[in-house]
Structure formats: structure tokens, C-alpha cells
VOTI-140319 format. One record per atom (N, C-alpha, C): atom name; residue number from 1; x negated, y negated, z. Coordinates in pm, whole numbers, plus 32768, in hexadecimal, padded with zeros to 4 digits. Layout:
+------+-----+------+------+------+
: atom :   n :    X :    Y :    Z :
+------+-----+------+------+------+
:   CA : NUM :    X :    Y :    Z :
...
+------+-----+------+------+------+
//
This chain:
+------+-----+------+------+------+
: atom :   n :    X :    Y :    Z :
+------+-----+------+------+------+
:    N :   1 : E6CD : 08F4 : 099C :
:   CA :   1 : E69B : 0961 : 09ED :
:    C :   1 : E60F : 0988 : 09B3 :
:    N :   2 : E5A9 : 0939 : 09CA :
:   CA :   2 : E532 : 094F : 0999 :
:    C :   2 : E53E : 0980 : 0900 :
:    N :   3 : E4F7 : 09DB : 08D6 :
:   CA :   3 : E502 : 0A15 : 0851 :
:    C :   3 : E561 : 0A99 : 0869 :
:    N :   4 : E5E3 : 0A8B : 0853 :
:   CA :   4 : E63C : 0AFC : 086A :
:    C :   4 : E620 : 0B6F : 0821 :
:    N :   5 : E5DA : 0B66 : 07AE :
:   CA :   5 : E5BC : 0BDC : 075D :
:    C :   5 : E553 : 0C36 : 07A0 :
:    N :   6 : E505 : 0BFB : 07F6 :
:   CA :   6 : E49A : 0C3D : 0840 :
:    C :   6 : E4E2 : 0C9F : 08A7 :
:    N :   7 : E555 : 0C77 : 08E1 :
:   CA :   7 : E58F : 0CC4 : 0948 :
:    C :   7 : E60F : 0D15 : 0915 :
:    N :   8 : E637 : 0CF8 : 089E :
:   CA :   8 : E6AA : 0D43 : 0866 :
:    C :   8 : E68C : 0DC3 : 0822 :
:    N :   9 : E6D6 : 0E2D : 083F :
:   CA :   9 : E6CB : 0EA9 : 0809 :
:    C :   9 : E73B : 0ED9 : 07BD :
:    N :  10 : E72F : 0EF4 : 0739 :
:   CA :  10 : E79B : 0F1C : 06EB :
:    C :  10 : E7C8 : 0FA8 : 0714 :
:    N :  11 : E839 : 0FC3 : 074E :
:   CA :  11 : E865 : 1045 : 0772 :
:    C :  11 : E850 : 10AC : 06FC :
:    N :  12 : E820 : 1119 : 0721 :
:   CA :  12 : E803 : 117C : 06B5 :
:    C :  12 : E887 : 11AD : 0673 :
:    N :  13 : E8EB : 11B9 : 06C7 :
:   CA :  13 : E970 : 11FA : 0696 :
:    C :  13 : E9A0 : 118B : 062C :
:    N :  14 : E999 : 1108 : 0657 :
:   CA :  14 : E9CC : 109B : 05FF :
:    C :  14 : E980 : 109C : 0581 :
:    N :  15 : E8FD : 10B3 : 0595 :
:   CA :  15 : E8A6 : 10AB : 051F :
:    C :  15 : E8C7 : 1116 : 04B8 :
:    N :  16 : E8D8 : 118B : 04F0 :
:   CA :  16 : E8FD : 1203 : 049B :
:    C :  16 : E97F : 11EE : 0452 :
:    N :  17 : E9E3 : 11AC : 0494 :
:   CA :  17 : EA5E : 1190 : 0458 :
:    C :  17 : EA61 : 1113 : 0409 :
:    N :  18 : E9F2 : 10CC : 0403 :
:   CA :  18 : E9E1 : 1055 : 03BE :
:    C :  18 : EA45 : 0FDC : 03E3 :
:    N :  19 : EA5F : 0FE1 : 046B :
:   CA :  19 : EAB4 : 0F79 : 04A9 :
:    C :  19 : EA61 : 0EFE : 04B8 :
:    N :  20 : EAA4 : 0E91 : 049D :
:   CA :  20 : EA67 : 0E0C : 04B9 :
:    C :  20 : EAD9 : 0DA5 : 04D5 :
:    N :  21 : EAA9 : 0D35 : 0508 :
:   CA :  21 : EB0C : 0CCC : 052D :
:    C :  21 : EACD : 0C66 : 0588 :
:    N :  22 : EB23 : 0C04 : 05AD :
:   CA :  22 : EAFE : 0B98 : 0603 :
:    C :  22 : EB5F : 0BA2 : 0676 :
:    N :  23 : EB30 : 0B94 : 06EE :
:   CA :  23 : EB85 : 0B8B : 0766 :
:    C :  23 : EB58 : 0B16 : 07BA :
:    N :  24 : EBA0 : 0AFE : 0823 :
:   CA :  24 : EB77 : 0A8B : 0881 :
:    C :  24 : EB73 : 0AC2 : 0905 :
:    N :  25 : EB11 : 0A9B : 0957 :
:   CA :  25 : EB0D : 0AC9 : 09E4 :
:    C :  25 : EB08 : 0A42 : 0A32 :
:    N :  26 : EB3D : 0A56 : 0AAB :
:   CA :  26 : EB39 : 09E5 : 0B0A :
:    C :  26 : EAEB : 0A12 : 0B7F :
:    N :  27 : EA8B : 09BF : 0BA2 :
:   CA :  27 : EA37 : 09E0 : 0C1D :
:    C :  27 : EA18 : 0972 : 0C70 :
:    N :  28 : E9FC : 098B : 0CF1 :
:   CA :  28 : E9D9 : 0920 : 0D4F :
:    C :  28 : E952 : 0944 : 0D7C :
:    N :  29 : E90C : 08D7 : 0D8D :
:   CA :  29 : E883 : 08E2 : 0DC6 :
:    C :  29 : E865 : 087F : 0E2C :
:    N :  30 : E801 : 088C : 0E8A :
:   CA :  30 : E7E0 : 0830 : 0EEE :
:    C :  30 : E770 : 07DD : 0EB8 :
:    N :  31 : E74E : 077B : 0F08 :
:   CA :  31 : E6DE : 0713 : 0EE5 :
:    C :  31 : E65A : 0757 : 0ED2 :
:    N :  32 : E64C : 07CD : 0F00 :
:   CA :  32 : E5C4 : 0814 : 0EEC :
:    C :  32 : E5BE : 086B : 0E78 :
:    N :  33 : E628 : 0877 : 0E22 :
:   CA :  33 : E635 : 08C9 : 0DB6 :
:    C :  33 : E674 : 095A : 0DCA :
:    N :  34 : E699 : 0974 : 0E44 :
:   CA :  34 : E6D6 : 09F4 : 0E63 :
:    C :  34 : E762 : 09FB : 0E36 :
:    N :  35 : E781 : 0A68 : 0DF2 :
:   CA :  35 : E808 : 0A7A : 0DBB :
:    C :  35 : E858 : 0AB2 : 0E2B :
:    N :  36 : E8D4 : 0A71 : 0E49 :
:   CA :  36 : E929 : 0A8E : 0EB6 :
:    C :  36 : E996 : 0AE8 : 0E7F :
:    N :  37 : E9C8 : 0ACD : 0E0A :
:   CA :  37 : EA2C : 0B22 : 0DCD :
:    C :  37 : EA2B : 0B13 : 0D37 :
:    N :  38 : EA63 : 0B78 : 0CEE :
:   CA :  38 : EA6C : 0B7C : 0C68 :
:    C :  38 : EAEE : 0BCC : 0C3B :
:    N :  39 : EB31 : 0B92 : 0BDD :
:   CA :  39 : EBAD : 0BDE : 0BB6 :
:    C :  39 : EBC6 : 0BB8 : 0B27 :
:    N :  40 : EC1C : 0C14 : 0AE8 :
:   CA :  40 : EC3F : 0BF1 : 0A54 :
:    C :  40 : ECAA : 0B8C : 0A53 :
:    N :  41 : EC90 : 0B2F : 09FA :
:   CA :  41 : ECF5 : 0AC2 : 09E6 :
:    C :  41 : ED3E : 0AE8 : 0960 :
:    N :  42 : ED03 : 0B18 : 08FD :
:   CA :  42 : ED4A : 0B35 : 0882 :
:    C :  42 : ED0B : 0BAF : 083C :
:    N :  43 : ED4B : 0C0F : 081F :
:   CA :  43 : ED10 : 0C8F : 07EF :
:    C :  43 : ECED : 0C99 : 0767 :
:    N :  44 : EC8B : 0CE8 : 0748 :
:   CA :  44 : EC5D : 0D03 : 06B5 :
:    C :  44 : ECC2 : 0D65 : 067A :
:    N :  45 : ED12 : 0DAE : 06D4 :
:   CA :  45 : ED61 : 0E1C : 0696 :
:    C :  45 : ED1A : 0E9F : 06A7 :
:    N :  46 : ECA3 : 0E9B : 06D5 :
:   CA :  46 : EC5D : 0F1F : 06E4 :
:    C :  46 : EC23 : 0F26 : 0779 :
:    N :  47 : EC58 : 0F86 : 07C7 :
:   CA :  47 : EC2F : 0F9A : 0852 :
:    C :  47 : EB9C : 0F98 : 0867 :
:    N :  48 : EB4B : 0FDC : 0819 :
:   CA :  48 : EABA : 0FEB : 082D :
:    C :  48 : EA77 : 0F69 : 081E :
:    N :  49 : EA9D : 0F18 : 07BF :
:   CA :  49 : EA63 : 0E90 : 07AE :
:    C :  49 : EA8F : 0E3C : 0820 :
:    N :  50 : EB0B : 0E3E : 0850 :
:   CA :  50 : EB34 : 0DEA : 08BA :
:    C :  50 : EAEB : 0E08 : 0942 :
:    N :  51 : EADD : 0E85 : 095C :
:   CA :  51 : EA95 : 0EB2 : 09D6 :
:    C :  51 : E9F8 : 0E87 : 09D4 :
:    N :  52 : E9BE : 0E90 : 0961 :
:   CA :  52 : E938 : 0E62 : 0957 :
:    C :  52 : E92D : 0DD2 : 0968 :
:    N :  53 : E982 : 0D86 : 0937 :
:   CA :  53 : E97B : 0CF9 : 0945 :
:    C :  53 : E995 : 0CBD : 09D5 :
:    N :  54 : E9EE : 0D0B : 0A19 :
:   CA :  54 : EA02 : 0CDD : 0AAB :
:    C :  54 : E98D : 0CFF : 0AF8 :
:    N :  55 : E94E : 0D6D : 0AD8 :
:   CA :  55 : E8C8 : 0D94 : 0B2F :
:    C :  55 : E84F : 0D33 : 0B07 :
:    N :  56 : E852 : 0CF1 : 0A9B :
:   CA :  56 : E7E9 : 0CA2 : 0A66 :
:    C :  56 : E7B5 : 0C3F : 0ACB :
:    N :  57 : E80E : 0BE2 : 0AFD :
:   CA :  57 : E7D8 : 0B76 : 0B50 :
:    C :  57 : E783 : 0BB1 : 0BD0 :
:    N :  58 : E7BB : 0C1F : 0C10 :
:   CA :  58 : E773 : 0C4F : 0C80 :
:    C :  58 : E6E6 : 0C85 : 0C5B :
:    N :  59 : E6DD : 0CC8 : 0BEA :
:   CA :  59 : E663 : 0CFF : 0BB3 :
:    C :  59 : E5F9 : 0C8A : 0B8D :
:    N :  60 : E62F : 0C1C : 0B70 :
:   CA :  60 : E5D8 : 0BB0 : 0B40 :
:    C :  60 : E5AA : 0B4B : 0BAD :
:    N :  61 : E5E5 : 0B66 : 0C26 :
:   CA :  61 : E5BF : 0B10 : 0C95 :
:    C :  61 : E536 : 0B25 : 0CCE :
:    N :  62 : E4F4 : 0AB5 : 0D04 :
:   CA :  62 : E533 : 0A3F : 0D19 :
:    C :  62 : E541 : 09EA : 0CA3 :
:    N :  63 : E5B6 : 09A4 : 0C9A :
:   CA :  63 : E5C4 : 094D : 0C2C :
:    C :  63 : E57E : 08C7 : 0C4A :
:    N :  64 : E570 : 0876 : 0BDB :
:   CA :  64 : E533 : 07F9 : 0BF2 :
:    C :  64 : E593 : 07A0 : 0C50 :
:    N :  65 : E551 : 0759 : 0CA7 :
:   CA :  65 : E59B : 0707 : 0D09 :
:    C :  65 : E5E3 : 069A : 0CBB :
:    N :  66 : E661 : 0676 : 0CF7 :
:   CA :  66 : E6B3 : 0610 : 0CAF :
:    C :  66 : E66A : 0588 : 0CC0 :
:    N :  67 : E681 : 0529 : 0C6C :
:   CA :  67 : E645 : 04A6 : 0C72 :
:    C :  67 : E66C : 046C : 0CFF :
:    N :  68 : E614 : 0417 : 0D2F :
:   CA :  68 : E629 : 03CC : 0DB9 :
:    C :  68 : E6A1 : 037C : 0DB5 :
:    N :  69 : E6C8 : 0342 : 0D3E :
:   CA :  69 : E733 : 02EB : 0D34 :
:    C :  69 : E7C3 : 0339 : 0D3D :
:    N :  70 : E7BE : 03B7 : 0D3D :
:   CA :  70 : E831 : 040B : 0D46 :
:    C :  70 : E851 : 041C : 0DDC :
:    N :  71 : E8C9 : 03EC : 0E0B :
:   CA :  71 : E8D8 : 03FA : 0E97 :
:    C :  71 : E91B : 047C : 0EBA :
:    N :  72 : E925 : 0493 : 0F3D :
:   CA :  72 : E95D : 0511 : 0F6A :
:    C :  72 : E8FB : 0586 : 0F7F :
:    N :  73 : E928 : 05DF : 0FD2 :
:   CA :  73 : E8D2 : 064A : 0FF8 :
:    C :  73 : E8D0 : 06BF : 0F90 :
:    N :  74 : E934 : 06C5 : 0F3A :
:   CA :  74 : E93D : 0721 : 0ED4 :
:    C :  74 : E966 : 06E6 : 0E4A :
:    N :  75 : E947 : 0734 : 0DE1 :
:   CA :  75 : E96B : 0709 : 0D65 :
:    C :  75 : E9B1 : 0773 : 0D10 :
:    N :  76 : EA21 : 0756 : 0CDD :
:   CA :  76 : EA6F : 07BF : 0C96 :
:    C :  76 : EA64 : 0798 : 0BFC :
:    N :  77 : EA3D : 0808 : 0BAE :
:   CA :  77 : EA38 : 07F6 : 0B17 :
:    C :  77 : EA80 : 0864 : 0ACC :
:    N :  78 : EABA : 083B : 0A5D :
:   CA :  78 : EAEF : 0898 : 09FC :
:    C :  78 : EA95 : 0893 : 0982 :
:    N :  79 : EA67 : 0910 : 0963 :
:   CA :  79 : EA09 : 0918 : 08F5 :
:    C :  79 : EA2D : 0984 : 0893 :
:    N :  80 : EA19 : 0965 : 080C :
:   CA :  80 : EA27 : 09DC : 07AE :
:    C :  80 : E9AF : 0A38 : 07A5 :
:    N :  81 : E9D2 : 0AB7 : 0792 :
:   CA :  81 : E96D : 0B1B : 0779 :
:    C :  81 : E98D : 0B5B : 06FD :
:    N :  82 : E932 : 0B62 : 06A6 :
:   CA :  82 : E945 : 0B97 : 0612 :
:    C :  82 : E900 : 0C18 : 0609 :
:    N :  83 : E944 : 0C76 : 05CB :
:   CA :  83 : E907 : 0CFE : 05AA :
:    C :  83 : E925 : 0D0E : 0512 :
:    N :  84 : E8B5 : 0CF6 : 04C9 :
:   CA :  84 : E8BE : 0D0D : 0433 :
:    C :  84 : E852 : 0D6F : 0409 :
:    N :  85 : E86B : 0DC5 : 03A9 :
:   CA :  85 : E816 : 0E23 : 0374 :
:    C :  85 : E7C2 : 0DE3 : 030E :
+------+-----+------+------+------+
//
């Protein structure tokens, strides 16, 4: 997702509570880099961090187009999102 740090915002409540962790999101994109869906695959244990990560792909779009050798109209990815202080 390009440079994810550019689009990721550390939720202020999570920052004040010093919450951190790694979670996984699953998202689907089309061949033009448009995000079609995004959902939580594995939680960090902190709702604020999870919600921010699920919102991240849509905020970062358009994403880079998939390589031409990837077939199909859509591409589904599972990626980690890290929040560390």
C-alpha cells in the first residue's frame, strides 16, 4: 500500500492509552487500484487500532495497479498493519 505510514493515523485515544500491536486486514482491489472492500482479519486486541487499520486502504487509494501477470479482475490481499510507539 504505497507508503502505509503516509496514510496511517495513530488514533489519539490509543496513543494516550499507549496501546500498540499488530493486526491483519484483508482487502480487495480492482485492476485500477480502487479498494472494493476492507475488513479485519486478525485483531490487535484494541478496537481503535483495528478500526484505523480497516479504514487505511480506502484512504490510501488509488493503490498501485497489480502486475500484468496477475490474472483476474480483482486482487485480494491480507496485510499486517503495525502500531508501535
